[in-house]
N, C-alpha and C positions, 0 to 999 in steps of 0.2 A: 454610518447608518443614517437613514432618513429619520426625521423627527416622528413621522407616522410609524406606529409600531408595525413591524412586518408580520405578514401572515405566518411565516416560518423562516428561520434563519439558523445558520451554523456559526457559532463563535469558535474561532481557532486561536488558541493561546500559543503564540510563537515563543514565549518564554519557556513553555513546556517542551516545545520542539528542541530548543537550545539545550535545556536541561537533560533531555533524553539523549541527545547526541553526546554530551559530555559523559553521561553515565555509561553509555555504550563504549566510548573510547576508553574509559577506565576498565571495562571488561576485556579489552584487547589492547593493552598499552603498548605493545611492540608492533602493532599493525596500523596501517592507515585505515581510514573509515570512508566508505562510500555511503552516502544517503540516497536511497532510491526514491525518486519522485514520480514514478510512472503512474498512469491513471489519475492525473491531476493530484499527485501526492496522496494517493489513496483517499481522494475526495477532499483533501485539506487545502488545496491551492498550490500548484507546483512552484510558481515563481517565488512567492513569499516564503514557502517552506524551504526551498533550495537556498535562498539567501540566508535564512535563519540558521540552517545547518552549516553553511560555510562559516558563518560568524562564530559558531561553536566548535569549529575545528575539523569539519568534514573536508577532506582534500579532494574527494571525488563526488560527482553527482551521477546517478544512474537513471536511465529511462528505458522503457521497453522499445518504443518505436522511434525511428529517426525523426518523425514529425514532432514528437515531444521534445527531443533534444534540440532541434532547430528552433522551436518556439522559445526555449530558454535562452539560446544565443540571441534571438531577435529581441528579447526583453532586456538584453545587456548583461546576462550572467556570464562571468568569466570562469577561469579555472578549468579543470579536467572534467569532461562530460563523456560518458560512455552510453551507447545504446546497442541493443542486441537482437531485436525482433525484426528481421529483414525478410522481404520477399523479392523475387526477381523483378528488375526494373525499378527498384527503389531509388530514392534521391541520394545515391552514393556520392556524386560529385559535390552536391551541396554540403553533405556531411564532411567530406574531405576539406573543402574550402573553409568550413566553419571550425576546423581543428577538433572534430569530434572523434573519439576512439570508437571504432566500429567492430562488432563481433563477426567472426567468420567461422561457420560450422561445416562448410563443404566447398568443393571445387567451384561450383557455380558462383558462390559469393566471392571467392578469391578472384575469379576471372573478372567479375563486375567491378570490384573495388580497384583492381589494377587498371582497368580501362578508365575508370573515373579519375584515378590519380594521374594518368597520362594526359587526360583531357584538361585537368586542372593545373598541370605543370607543377605538381608538388607531391611530396611523399605522404601516403595515407598511413594513419596509425591504426593497426588492427590488433585484435585480441582473438586468439584461437580458442574455441570452446570445445572441450572434451566431454563426450557423453560417457560418464563413469557409472551409469546405472539408472538414471532417471528415465531414460527412454523417450525424451522429448526432443528439444533442440540439442545441438552438439554433434561432434564427429565420433563415430563408433571406433573402438580400439582397432578393429580390423582395417579401417580406412585411415588411421592416424598417420602412419608413416608416409603415405602418399601426400596427404595434406601438408604435413610438416616440410617435406621435401620441396613441394611447390612454393610454400611460403618463404622458405629460405632462399630459393632461387629468385623470387620476386623481391626479396629484401636486397639481394646482391645486385639486381638491376636498378634498385633505387625507387621502385614504385611503392613499396610498403616498408613499414618498420613494425616488427612484432613487439608490441608493448606489453602484452599480457598473455598468460595461459590461465584458463578458468574452467569451472564446472559448477554444478548445482546439486545439492542434496535432494533426495526424494523423501526422506523420513526423519530429518533432523529434529522435527517437532515431537518425535516419539523417542525420548532418551533410551538408549540401549537397543534400539531397533537393529536387527541383524544385518540390515543393508548398509549401515553407516560405515563400519570398518572396511568392508570390501570396496566401497566407493572411495574412501580415503586412500586405500592401497592402489586402486586403479589410477587415481589422480597422480599420486606420487610417481607411478611407473610411466604414465604418459608424459608427465612433466620432465622426468629424467631423460626420456628418449628425445624430447624436443631440445633440451639443453645440450645433450650429446651431439645433436645434429647442427648445433651452432646458434640456436635461439637463446637470447639473453633477455628475458622478460623483465620489465620494470616491476610488475606486480603479478603475483600468483594468488589466485583466490577461489575459494569454494564455499566459505562460510556465509550463510544467510543469517537472518535475525536469530532463529533458534540456536544455530551452531555458535554464533557469537556469544550467546548467553550461557551455553552449557558445554561447549566442546573446544577448549583452548587449543588442542593439538591441530585444529582445522584452520586456525587464524592466518597462517602463512604471512603474506605481506600486506593483505588488505581484507577487510570484512565488508560484506554488502548487507547493510541493514535497511529494511523496508518498514514493515508495520511497527516495529519497535521504536522507530524514530518518532512515531506519532503517539507513543505511550500506550499502545494496546498490546496485551500479551499475545504472542504468536500462537499459543496453545494453552488451554487450561492445565494440561499436564505439567507445564513448566512453572506454573504459578500465576498468581494475579499480577496485574501491572504493579501494584504497590509492593508485592513481594519481590518483584524483579527490579525495583528501584526506578520505575518508569511512571510518568504522569500522562494520562490521556489528554490530548490537545483539543479534541472536538467536543463541543456541547451543542446539542440540537434542541432548539426551543421553538415553541409555537405560541400564538396568542389565542386563547379560548374564544371561539366565534359565537357560541350560543349556549345558553343554559335554559332548560325548560323542565317543567314537571309533567310526568306522564303517569297514567294509571297502571295498576297491576295487569299483567297479561299483554303488555304492549311489545310488539316485535321491534327489533332494532337492527337496522342495516339490511343489506341484501340477503335474501334467503331466510331471514328470521331465525338465524342460528342462535340468537340470544333473545330471550323473552323475559321481561321484567317479572320478578317473583312477587312484587308488591308495588305500591305507589312509591315513586322514586324520582330523583332528579338526574337528568342526563346533561353532559357537557360535550359539545362538538369541538373536536380538535382539527383544524384545517390543514392537515397534511395526510397524504395517502401514498399509494404505491407509485404514483407518477413522481413523487418526491423522493422515493427510495425507502419508504416504510414497507417492510416485507409483508406481503399478503399472507404468507405462511404463518405469521405471528397473530393472525386473527384469533380473538378470544384468549390470547395469552400474553401479548406484548404489554410491558409495564410502562407507566407514565406517572411522573410526579405532578400532581395537580392539587393546589390548596393545601400543601404541606403533607399530603398523604400519597402513597403509591397506589394508583388504580390500575386496573387491567382493561385492555381493549374489550369493549362489549360488542360482540358480533364481528362481522367481516370488516377488514380494512378495505375501503373503497379507493378509487383512483386519486381523489383529492382530499379525503377526509376520513376520520373515524370517530367513534363515540366511546366515552367512558361513563360508567354508572357512578354517580356521586353519592348514592344512598340518600340519607337525610341531611347531608352537608349543605347548609344554606349560605355558606360564606363565599363560595366560588361565584365569580361574576364574569360576564363577557369582558375580554381584554386582559384577564389574568394570565399569568405566565404558566405554560405547561412545559416541563422539561422532559423531553423524550429520552435522551440519554446524555451522560456527561461523565466527569471523573468519579462521581459518587460521593463527593465531599459533603453534600447536604441531603444525603439519603436518596438522591435521584438514581435511576437505573443506569447501568453502564452498557456499552456496546456489547460486551460479553453476555449481559442479561438478555439483550435482544437476540443475540445469536442462539442462545439456548432456547428462547421462546420460538424461534423460527426454524430450529433444527439445522442451523448452518454454522459458519465460522465468523468471528469478529471482523476478519478481512472484508467479508462481503458487506457487512452492516455499514461500515464507514465509507467504503468505496462506492456503494450504490446510491449514496445521497445525490439526488439529481441536480441538473444544471439550473433549474429554476429556483433552487434554494440559494439565496445569497450567502456568500462566505464573508464573515466580518473578522478581519485579522486584528488581534489584540497584541499590544506590545511590539509594534513594528519598530 
């Protein structure tokens, strides 16, 4: 970090990432672990977090887009990397040449990866995705036989090797949800069919972070952990991060930009949705929705300033928001404001902001913008 205090920055504790990976491996001791680093590691910095996860025993790294996977290879990351969100005309050949496992959900994708493998002169590693009930990506059960048959034929010709069969839960973050068991049943049936037809996958996987934490029967050969790697609970219903044995890795801090006295009846920020009830002091926090502070948390978002948790006064603007200090005369420009963190010192957490904004903690950490520097600790 520069010696000049930054306007706003996110500190990323890589020891927390390593500890979370170890804790998750303990939850699934007979399975390998994939650390998902899509969306710049949920806002935490993909390259640094992928390396930390590998150091803690993650044998796979997962991304959504091929561009994310290729960027990891370009940064020198070795080991197994898988990516799954493809569109026609994607960089299939580059992925094949970079030894990236690619997901196939339909015939068009199988055709494109076979062509890429022939052009590259090497065998592509593919994983067949089954739609077991999420209704998003993946092959429907009615189309599964045709896709498996084509994949087995491609494997026989040497253009592909089927390294995995996988799927994704719709409601694993809601323990006991009636969709969970039918999805597991469908996965087992589609897996059994593929194996009967000659597919011998290295890894079979359906468990995401919530299933890793609460559904041991779903662990199979590999668990795919995303948000939990970064120490954030995937759902309040599952427990807090602390209750789950996880530690939040991101702490978002800002430097107080201005402190001033204002009289009673003074409007604050756009629309004057907040008006001071008496003479008071205001502090300007130089972070806004362009940095990822949710505008929906206007009037509700919590911030630790001067040893006390304050609430956003009025609307969150693009670059800044205001908190009302009351009669606190100790806060000065340049003092630290902790927007969220692990909660060790009374600061709000990402979950607190999620509640204030009416969203999920996934969005809070992932939305922190590109102009916010990431400072990686314990590299």
